[in-house]
N, C-alpha and C positions, 0 to 999 in steps of 0.2 A: 273282600273276595277277590282272588284272581282267577279268571276263567279264560284259558288259552290266550294269556297275554293281556287280557281285557280286565281293568281294575274298577271294581264296584264297591263305593263305599256306602255303607248303610249304618244310620245312627237311629237309635231309639232314644227318645228323651221325655221326661215327665217334669214338668215345671211345677215350682211350689205353689200350693193352693192359696186362695184369695186371702185367707185368714192368717197366712204367715208373713214374718216380718219383712220389711224393704231389704235388709242385709241379704236375708237368704235368697230372695230372688234376684237381686244384684249379683251375688256369687254365681247363680245358676246360669245367667246370662254370659257372665264373664268365662265360666267353664266351657260352656257351648261355644263361644266365639274362639276360645283357644282351640278346641277340638277340630271345629270346622277350618280354622285359619291353618291348621297343620296339614290340611289333605291336598295332595298334588292337584293343581289345576287341570292336569289332563285325564284324570279319573272322572267317572261318573260318581255323583252324589245324591243320596236320597235321604232326607230326614223326617222321621214320622214320630208323632208322639202327642201327648196330653199337654198341651201348652197353657191350660186353663185361662185361657183369654178368648175374647170375642173379636173378629175381624169385622163383622158386619156384612150386611147384603150387598153392598156397593164399594167401589174402588176407593172413593173419595180422597183423592191425591197420592194415592199409591198404584195407579195404573200399571206401573212397570213390574208389581209382584202379586197384586190382587185380580183376579180375572172378573170380577163384576158381579160374582155370585156367592151368596153366602147366607147365614141365618143369624137373627139376633141384632143386638146393638153393640157396636164397637166400644170397648173399652181399653183401660190402660195396659192390660195384658195383651190384648190384641194389637195395641200399637207397638208394643216391644217385639212382638213377633213379625209384623210388618217392617219395623226398622231393622230387625235382624236380617230378614229375607233380603231387603234392600241392600244392606252392607255387603251381603255375601253374594250377590246376583242370583239369589234363588226366586222361585215362582210359587206360590201356594196352590198345588194341584186341585185341591177339592174346592177351590173358588173360580175354578175355570170352565165349569159345565152348569149349564142350566138343570136344575133338578128339582123334583117335587120335595116337600118338606121331610118327608121320612127317609129320603136319601141324602139330606143335609145334617140332620140332628143326630150328634153323636153320643150325647148324654141325655137320658130321658128318666125323670123321678115322678113322683106323685104330684110335686108342685112345680117342677121345672123342666124344660127341654132347651137345650143349648147345643151350639156347635163350638166345642173346645179341643177337638183332635184334630190335627192337621198333617198333610204330606206335602214335603217341599222337595223341589229338584232344581238343578241348575235352570236359570232361564234358557241358555243355549240349547238344553237337553228337553224343553217343553214340548217339542214335536213327538218326542218317544211316549208321551203320556197319552193315551188313546181315549182313557175315561178314569173318572174316580168318583166313589159312592159310597154311601154306607149301605151295609147289607141289614136290612131290617129284620130282627128276630126277636122273639120274646123266651128263646131257649138258652140264652146266655145268664149267667149266674150274677153277672154284674149289669149295672144300669147303663154301662158304656157299650156302645154297638161298634162292630166290627166296620173299620174303614179300610177300603181297598183301592189300589190304583193298577188300571191295566197298562202294562208297557210293551212297546214294540221295539226290542233292541235286536238289531242284526248284527251278528257276528261273523265275519268273513273268515272263510277257511282257507288255508294255503292249498293251492291246487298241487296235488301230486303228479309228477311227471312219469310216464312209463319209463323214462331213461333213469329214473333214481337208481344209483347203485351200479351204473354203467361208466365204463372209462370214458375218457375223453373222445376216442375214437369209435365209440358205440359197442366195443366188445365188452365181454364180461372179465 
């Protein structure tokens, strides 16, 4: 989206599930790499999606991309997400704020509760993220919970001069 000359890139992703083959997973990450790699470095970038991986509750060697808060045990899919974030200078927004479990768990079933949905943004823009959390609700038809990120983006407006449209001598 371009809003008053300000470029905002938003990507929604859905990674292959655990039961799918390694070839499908590899293609997903290659396609996402290509997509993100093609985005102008001057634009804002937000990536959100179901990555079907667990990054875990601590940064564990990924201090540059993981904020130190999360849920569950890190797995291979989570490592892939952390490596992707590091490669493109992104930070995982919903690992950056201490939350109660109900505001971290993005998927809940009768037998499991996990954090598999994540929101990412450029590390340089991390200050724009004021909060990120799961909105707990039993009203959704899916077992996935709504994950939101509060952003504070200020867009400067060009000042209009009262002399706009006037000649160089001030006359009309």
